[in-house]
Each structure stands twice: as C-alpha cells, then as structure tokens.
N, C-alpha and C positions, 0 to 999 in steps of 0.2 A: 398687457404686459403679459401671459398665463403667468399665472404661477406651478413649478414643474416638481414641487407637492401635492398638488389636486390629484384627485386619483378618479381616473378616465371612468368614463362610462360605463353601469355592466352591461353585457352584451346579451343582448337580444337573442329572441328565441332560433330564428331565422338563422343569425350569422353565428350559433353552436350550434344549428344542423349540420352550416355549408364547411364548418369547423370536424365535426365528425363522419360527415363523407368524405374530407380532406383523406383524415389521419386512419381511415377504416381500409384497408384491404381488400375483403371481399363485402356484397352486397349489404348497404345496410336497413335490416325489415322496419318496418314503421311502429311494430310491437319495442321493441329495441329504445328504440326512440323516444316513445311513447314514456317505456321507465324510465331511461336515463333524465329526461326532462320533466316527470311528474305530469304529463297529461292526461285528461281522465278518459282518452280512448287514441287509437290508432288513428282516427280520420283525424284528428285535432293534428298529429303527423302528415298523415298527407299533405294536409294541407300549407303547412311550413312550407314541403318541398315544395310543393306548385306555388306560394311565393315565392318561393328562393330560382325556381325555374323562372318561373314570369320576369326577373329584375335581369338575368342572364342571355332571356329573349331581347329586348330589348337593351341593352347594354354591347357594346363592342367586345370583345372577352374570347376565351380561347377556352377558358373550360364548357362544358352540358349537362345536361345531368339523362340519365339513362337507366330503364328498370331490366334491371335480371336479378335471376332468381332470388324471384319477392323480393325484393330490397330494391334502395338503391345504388348508385356510381356515380360518383364524379369523374369526367373523361374528359379527355381534349376533341377539340370540334374536329370533326371528318376536316375541314378543307385546309388545317393547319397539317395535317399529316404529312406533304415534304420535309414543311422542315424540322419535324421531329426526324425524317428518316436520315437527313441530312447531320444533326444530332448526332444520331447512334454510329453513325459511320464516322463523324470524326473523335467519338469517343471509342472506340472500339480499337482507328489504329494507335490511338496515341498509348495506347496499354501495351499493343503487341511489341516482344523484343525482337530484333534480327532473326533470332533462329526459333521461333515463333512464324515469324512470314516465311522464312525456310520450307517452312514443315509443310505449312497451310501453302506455297505455290506448290511443291512435291504431292502432298494428296488434291489440288485441283488439279494439277496437271494431267496427272496417274485413271485417273476419278475413283480407284477404289487401290489399298493399298496395306500391305501389314506395316508394324513396326520395325523388324528383320531388316524389309527393305528400305525404309525409310532412314535407318542408321549407315543402313549400306551404305547409302547416296551423300550421306549427311557427313559421315565420318566418324557420330560420335553418339552415344545412349540417346535419343528421343523421349526417353518417357519423359520427364517431368514437363518436359513441350507438348507434350501429345494428354498428357493431365492437365494441362492447364490450359487445353485446346478444348477439350472436351467440357473443361468448369463453361466455360463461355459459348460453350453450344457451337460452337463456330464449325467443330465436327461430329461426329459422331461414328460408333458401329458399327458397321453395315451387316458386318460378317462373318465367316471364317473362312481362310484359304484352305484349300483341297494341298496340302503340304505337309510334310513332317514337323508334329507339337500343335498345327491349326492354329496359327496365330490367329487374334482377328482383324481385319479388314478397319479400314478409315476410306470415307467419305463426306466430304464437305456440305452444312447443311443449309435450310436459306437466308438462316442468319451472315452467312459468308458470303452469301450474293449480297443482300442488304446492307451488310457493311461495307462495301467493296463497289458498288453501283451495275452487280451483273443481273441480265435477265436470265444466263442462265449460263455454264461453263464454257459455250462457242463461245462468249466475248470474253474469256479469259486472251491478254496481249500473246498476239502471234510470237513463238521464237523460232531458230532455226536450228537445226538439225531433229533428234528425238530424246527422249528422259531415261538413259538407260541405269539399270541396274546393274553394279557390282553380284556376280556371282554369289551369293549370300549358301551356309551351312547347310540351312538347311531346306536348301532347294536342291542338294544337291543327287546326282541318282541314283533313285532307285535301291539297286545293288547294293553300293559302297553304305548305305544308309543302315542296308540289314546287313553288311560285315561287321561295319561298327556293334552295331548291336547285338548282332551275339556275341558279341568277345566279351565285352564288355557290360553287359545290359543296364545297368544301374549306374555308372555313370551316362554315359546318353541321354535316359530319364532328365536323367539332375540336370544336361549343359541345353535336353530340349527346353526343359520347364524353366531356366532360367534366362533363352538368350529368348526365347518368345514372347514368354507373358509377359501382355501390356502394361504393366500394372494395375493400380489401383482405380485406375480412371476408367479402366475399361472393361469393369466388370458390371459395365450397368447401360445403360441406354441410354442417355437424355433425351429430354421432349423436346420438339420441334424440328424445325429440316421437316 
C-alpha cells in the first residue's frame, strides 16, 4: 500500500511544456519556454515540443500541437470537431432564456430588424436581451435603419447557425403566416414626424433618443459572424 504522505515525483520537462501549452491563451514561443525552464537555448525547447508531439501522435488522444504566430498551441484534433460543435449547441441553448429565444427568432426570421421593431413585436423592452445576445455573439449590428432616430439593425451570426445546427437561415423551420411588425412611432409618416418636431423639437429629440437607442451592447460590432 502506497504511503499517502509520500511526495509525487517531480514533473518532467515535457510534462511542464504540456502544462504551459494548456495554460497559455496565445502561441507559446520557444524562447519563453527556454526562459521558464532554464534551458540552454531555444532549440532545446523545440526538442521538448517535438517529444510531446510524438507522444500525442503515437497515442489515441483528442489533442494535438500546432504551430502559429512563431509559437506552439495545444489544440483539439480536427476529426473531433463534430462533437465539439454539438457541445457548443447544447451549452448555448442551455444558457438562453425564453425572452432570448423569442428575440433570436424575430431576428432570424426578419433577417435584419431594429430594436424598436423587436420591442413592438414582443410588447416589452428588449434592450437587456439584445445586449446579452450581442455578448454571446449570436447577433451583431448590421447597420442603421433609414428611419427617424436611425436605430441600429440587428442580424444573426455564424455562431447562431452553429448553435442551432443550421446551414443558413433558409433552414429555419417554416411558419404559417407572416411576422407582422406593429406600427412604431419612429416609423410614422414623415409629415407627422416633421409636425411633431416643429412643435416641440427638444421633446422629439429626447423621445427619439430614448426609444431608438439600442443600449450599450449596440455601440460596437462584436467579432465573428
């Protein structure tokens, strides 16, 4: 029976390199490995990486080592990608609330839609939901609508397609009828908008900013998609 108080053997240099690759969020350069491990030169660090790579190549593992940006990264093997995609779908769906799914459905079926339109369809303020979807990179800002206040227009991203297993938006389930957007004050006839602005310009500007502003999440374009 082993002694629980006995110390584990010190990790080998190859094991340390493996841990460093796992922990690093950027490609790990040989020079940095040399500095951490106290090696005589960068070539010694490359030799350790080659030894670790050989271990991966001769054993059945889901990880591999790739070179990028002058360094090394620990990555998943390409042939396990389908299962990682499934994991992303399950994880994303589990994190989405019903309001988020409602908003995604509206944006997906309308392709591009503004927040005032989303609010009109749902009947509630959608600012927080949109911010959350922007953060998750399931939607992005597609531009501005040519309407009073020029609200942001939103569209779905590639991450949305991956999360729901769609090739494109044409794969969305067919629905009966058409998604009708109720009339929005910001989309009223130009004559009425001009008349309102002539009467109380300060109030009209304040209303446009309050009703059309998409919130903090719409102030930047998320990467991806």
